[in-house]
N, C-alpha and C positions, 0 to 999 in steps of 0.2 A: 683399461679405458671404457670397455662394454659394460663394465657394473656402472661408473658412475655417468654414465648415456641412460644405461635403465634406471640407475638411482632419480638421475634429473625426469626423466619420463613420467614415473609414478609419484614424486613430487608435484611435477606439472597439474597432474591428473588429481592427484587430491586437491590442490589450491584449486582447481576448476569447478571442484563439485562441490567445495566452501562456500566459492564464490556466489553458484549459481542457488544454493540454497537462501543464502541470505539476501540476494535479490527478490528471491521469491517471497522470502516471507515480510521484505519491505513494502514487496506489491500487493500481498495481501492485507498488511496492517494498512497499507493506503488506501485501499478498496472497501476496507473495512468503517475504516474512518470516512470516507466519503460517503455509505450508503447507510451508516448509521441513522436512527429517527434523532430528532432533537425536538427537544419540548423547549428548545430557548428560540426566540422567536421576538420580533420587535415590528410593529404595524402591521402585522398578517405575513412578512416575508420571514423565512428560519434564515439563522444566521449563516448555514452551511450552504446558501445560496438558492435553496430549492424552494417550492411552495407547494402546499398541501394542495390536492385536487378539488376540493371545495372551501376553497380561500376566497373571505369576504375581508374587504378592507375595512375597517371602523373609521369612520370621520369623525373627530371628536371637535 
């Protein structure tokens, strides 16, 4: 019975570490995507929702 409990504790620890690493990777990927510079813009506004510091709106 003690061996089974020890095995369950070890398996739980392994799954916890794996989940934590996957969550950290997902957060890093999201942060990288959100802060990546983008050359795609429409009317002076970038598609990721940010605007350059010296944005000038061109009115045609």
